[in-house]
N, CA, C and O atoms as a DFTB+ gen file, in Angstrom:
264 C
 N C O
     1  1      20.921     -36.764       5.427
     2  2      20.836     -36.302       6.846
     3  2      19.344     -36.232       7.234
     4  3      18.466     -35.868       6.452
     5  1      19.146     -36.596       8.455
     6  2      17.803     -36.589       9.050
     7  2      17.787     -35.746      10.339
     8  3      18.752     -35.743      11.103
     9  1      16.727     -35.068      10.551
    10  2      16.663     -34.322      11.791
    11  2      15.547     -34.901      12.678
    12  3      14.413     -35.102      12.243
    13  1      15.927     -35.162      13.951
    14  2      14.972     -35.624      14.900
    15  2      14.736     -34.521      15.915
    16  3      15.699     -33.902      16.367
    17  1      13.464     -34.246      16.300
    18  2      13.246     -33.232      17.316
    19  2      12.730     -33.957      18.601
    20  3      11.746     -34.697      18.595
    21  1      13.478     -33.679      19.693
    22  2      13.173     -34.359      20.930
    23  2      12.722     -33.247      21.939
    24  3      13.502     -32.309      22.112
    25  1      11.621     -33.265      22.572
    26  2      11.175     -32.283      23.488
    27  2      11.969     -32.559      24.757
    28  3      11.736     -33.530      25.478
    29  1      12.979     -31.598      25.010
    30  2      13.869     -31.864      26.227
    31  2      13.242     -31.366      27.505
    32  3      13.825     -31.463      28.585
    33  1      11.987     -30.805      27.361
    34  2      11.204     -30.316      28.527
    35  2      10.512     -31.453      29.247
    36  3      10.172     -31.336      30.424
    37  1      10.302     -32.551      28.543
    38  2       9.556     -33.685      29.036
    39  2      10.488     -34.625      29.775
    40  3      11.684     -34.593      29.486
    41  1      10.055     -35.435      30.676
    42  2      10.841     -36.457      31.424
    43  2      11.421     -37.467      30.443
    44  3      12.614     -37.761      30.521
    45  1      10.703     -37.960      29.608
    46  2      11.067     -39.008      28.611
    47  2      12.123     -38.331      27.614
    48  3      13.115     -38.952      27.231
    49  1      11.862     -37.098      27.245
    50  2      12.827     -36.402      26.342
    51  2      14.202     -36.222      27.017
    52  3      15.240     -36.403      26.379
    53  1      14.196     -35.866      28.308
    54  2      15.463     -35.700      29.038
    55  2      16.235     -37.015      29.153
    56  3      17.457     -37.040      29.005
    57  1      15.474     -38.167      29.433
    58  2      16.074     -39.403      29.608
    59  2      16.668     -39.854      28.277
    60  3      17.775     -40.391      28.260
    61  1      15.955     -39.649      27.143
    62  2      16.506     -40.003      25.819
    63  2      17.699     -39.272      25.535
    64  3      18.695     -39.898      25.171
    65  1      17.733     -37.946      25.659
    66  2      18.847     -37.087      25.406
    67  2      20.025     -37.528      26.246
    68  3      21.113     -37.612      25.676
    69  1      19.942     -37.817      27.521
    70  2      20.947     -38.196      28.301
    71  2      21.558     -39.557      27.867
    72  3      22.770     -39.775      27.866
    73  1      20.616     -40.444      27.502
    74  2      21.102     -41.706      26.970
    75  2      21.940     -41.515      25.643
    76  3      22.997     -42.121      25.465
    77  1      21.463     -40.731      24.823
    78  2      22.143     -40.561      23.588
    79  2      23.470     -39.819      23.744
    80  3      24.422     -40.112      23.020
    81  1      23.546     -38.936      24.604
    82  2      24.731     -38.183      24.903
    83  2      25.836     -39.116      25.558
    84  3      27.012     -39.103      25.192
    85  1      25.369     -39.870      26.497
    86  2      26.240     -40.836      27.222
    87  2      26.686     -41.891      26.227
    88  3      27.868     -42.233      26.250
    89  1      25.909     -42.399      25.419
    90  2      26.146     -43.579      24.569
    91  2      26.918     -43.183      23.321
    92  3      27.892     -43.848      22.966
    93  1      26.503     -42.107      22.642
    94  2      27.021     -41.706      21.418
    95  2      27.591     -40.339      21.305
    96  3      27.884     -39.867      20.206
    97  1      27.759     -39.674      22.455
    98  2      28.175     -38.237      22.455
    99  2      29.485     -37.905      21.712
   100  3      29.685     -36.789      21.233
   101  1      30.386     -38.943      21.634
   102  2      31.671     -38.619      21.056
   103  2      31.806     -39.284      19.658
   104  3      32.894     -39.298      19.082
   105  1      30.741     -39.810      19.148
   106  2      30.651     -40.311      17.779
   107  2      30.387     -39.294      16.710
   108  3      29.623     -38.350      16.910
   109  1      31.019     -39.481      15.567
   110  2      30.968     -38.516      14.568
   111  2      29.573     -38.540      13.750
   112  3      29.266     -37.619      12.993
   113  1      28.837     -39.559      13.944
   114  2      27.531     -39.667      13.161
   115  2      26.324     -39.018      13.754
   116  3      25.241     -38.945      13.173
   117  1      26.592     -38.518      15.027
   118  2      25.466     -37.690      15.692
   119  2      25.965     -36.420      16.289
   120  3      27.067     -36.368      16.837
   121  1      25.153     -35.376      16.189
   122  2      25.547     -34.185      16.744
   123  2      24.426     -33.489      17.541
   124  3      23.243     -33.602      17.223
   125  1      24.834     -32.798      18.545
   126  2      23.876     -32.169      19.429
   127  2      23.980     -30.689      19.268
   128  3      24.890     -30.073      19.824
   129  1      23.034     -30.060      18.487
   130  2      23.075     -28.636      18.229
   131  2      22.443     -27.868      19.354
   132  3      21.316     -28.178      19.742
   133  1      23.103     -26.898      19.886
   134  2      22.609     -26.071      20.945
   135  2      22.470     -24.620      20.389
   136  3      23.402     -24.087      19.786
   137  1      21.306     -24.013      20.604
   138  2      21.273     -22.589      20.076
   139  2      22.138     -21.693      20.824
   140  3      22.355     -21.803      22.031
   141  1      22.681     -20.698      19.971
   142  2      23.689     -19.764      20.656
   143  2      22.873     -18.734      21.420
   144  3      21.644     -18.691      21.358
   145  1      23.595     -17.932      22.118
   146  2      23.014     -16.894      23.064
   147  2      22.030     -15.899      22.350
   148  3      20.999     -15.503      22.893
   149  1      22.418     -15.534      21.118
   150  2      21.525     -14.592      20.416
   151  2      20.153     -15.256      20.083
   152  3      19.107     -14.617      20.196
   153  1      20.181     -16.474      19.696
   154  2      18.924     -17.229      19.399
   155  2      18.121     -17.406      20.662
   156  3      16.899     -17.259      20.662
   157  1      18.824     -17.729      21.761
   158  2      18.088     -17.911      22.989
   159  2      17.408     -16.622      23.421
   160  3      16.255     -16.639      23.851
   161  1      18.133     -15.477      23.304
   162  2      17.575     -14.189      23.621
   163  2      16.405     -13.909      22.792
   164  3      15.418     -13.374      23.296
   165  1      16.444     -14.245      21.501
   166  2      15.302     -13.919      20.666
   167  2      14.056     -14.748      21.039
   168  3      12.931     -14.249      21.029
   169  1      14.284     -15.957      21.348
   170  2      13.252     -16.879      21.932
   171  2      12.584     -16.214      23.170
   172  3      11.360     -16.138      23.281
   173  1      13.395     -15.774      24.022
   174  2      12.888     -15.160      25.261
   175  2      12.062     -13.891      24.941
   176  3      11.033     -13.653      25.573
   177  1      12.492     -13.110      24.001
   178  2      11.784     -11.876      23.600
   179  2      10.346     -12.249      23.135
   180  3       9.354     -11.646      23.544
   181  1      10.300     -13.259      22.274
   182  2       9.016     -13.697      21.705
   183  2       8.131     -14.205      22.809
   184  3       6.935     -13.913      22.799
   185  1       8.658     -14.963      23.776
   186  2       7.855     -15.497      24.836
   187  2       7.372     -14.369      25.744
   188  3       6.325     -14.482      26.380
   189  1       8.161     -13.253      25.804
   190  2       7.732     -12.153      26.552
   191  2       6.765     -11.264      25.884
   192  3       6.255     -10.329      26.502
   193  1       6.484     -11.518      24.619
   194  2       5.513     -10.774      23.843
   195  2       6.108      -9.594      23.137
   196  3       5.370      -8.763      22.608
   197  1       7.448      -9.485      23.106
   198  2       8.074      -8.364      22.380
   199  2       8.296      -8.612      20.847
   200  3       9.383      -8.863      20.327
   201  1       7.072      -8.500      20.202
   202  2       7.021      -8.823      18.860
   203  2       6.322      -7.733      18.040
   204  3       5.529      -6.964      18.585
   205  1       6.602      -7.664      16.773
   206  2       5.907      -6.593      15.931
   207  2       4.756      -7.358      15.193
   208  3       4.967      -8.385      14.549
   209  1       3.644      -6.838      15.319
   210  2       2.410      -7.502      14.655
   211  2       2.145      -6.683      13.421
   212  3       2.235      -5.455      13.408
   213  1       1.804      -7.445      12.350
   214  2       1.486      -6.849      11.110
   215  2       0.230      -7.401      10.532
   216  3      -0.104      -8.571      10.724
   217  1      -0.493      -6.528       9.796
   218  2      -1.664      -6.982       9.152
   219  2      -1.543      -7.706       7.854
   220  3      -2.339      -8.577       7.503
   221  1      -0.458      -7.288       7.116
   222  2      -0.129      -7.888       5.833
   223  2       1.268      -7.536       5.451
   224  3       1.936      -6.850       6.225
   225  1       1.787      -7.969       4.267
   226  2       3.064      -7.769       3.858
   227  2       3.496      -6.180       3.738
   228  3       4.592      -5.736       4.081
   229  1       2.464      -5.457       3.209
   230  2       2.666      -3.975       3.086
   231  2       2.894      -3.315       4.457
   232  3       3.697      -2.401       4.644
   233  1       2.137      -3.848       5.363
   234  2       2.354      -3.250       6.724
   235  2       3.666      -3.727       7.358
   236  3       4.267      -3.013       8.161
   237  1       4.065      -4.825       7.026
   238  2       5.467      -5.384       7.474
   239  2       6.481      -4.491       6.860
   240  3       7.377      -4.039       7.573
   241  1       6.417      -4.203       5.618
   242  2       7.446      -3.501       4.908
   243  2       7.525      -2.091       5.432
   244  3       8.600      -1.505       5.550
   245  1       6.323      -1.544       5.752
   246  2       6.284      -0.130       6.160
   247  2       6.938      -0.048       7.627
   248  3       7.609       0.927       7.961
   249  1       6.700      -1.115       8.459
   250  2       7.227      -1.143       9.799
   251  2       8.817      -1.357       9.782
   252  3       9.553      -0.810      10.603
   253  1       9.261      -2.185       8.791
   254  2      10.607      -2.423       8.683
   255  2      11.420      -1.243       8.241
   256  3      12.571      -1.066       8.640
   257  1      10.754      -0.377       7.346
   258  2      11.392       0.877       6.817
   259  2      11.455       1.953       7.911
   260  3      12.361       2.786       7.906
   261  1      10.535       1.936       8.808
   262  2      10.528       3.065       9.798
   263  2      11.360       2.801      11.097
   264  3      11.422       3.660      11.976
């Protein structure tokens, strides 16, 4: 199995994805994975800056335990 990443935010990426979906969308050898709502929500939180910053692994473990 191979994974290809296409930037769907660019014009060329949108064109390529539309072409692939229209041409091969119902074929079994290609799949279009879409992130679920929980993953999208996590991405949005990171973009908004809602992250926990740690200095090192000890700091991370301390913050996870509290």
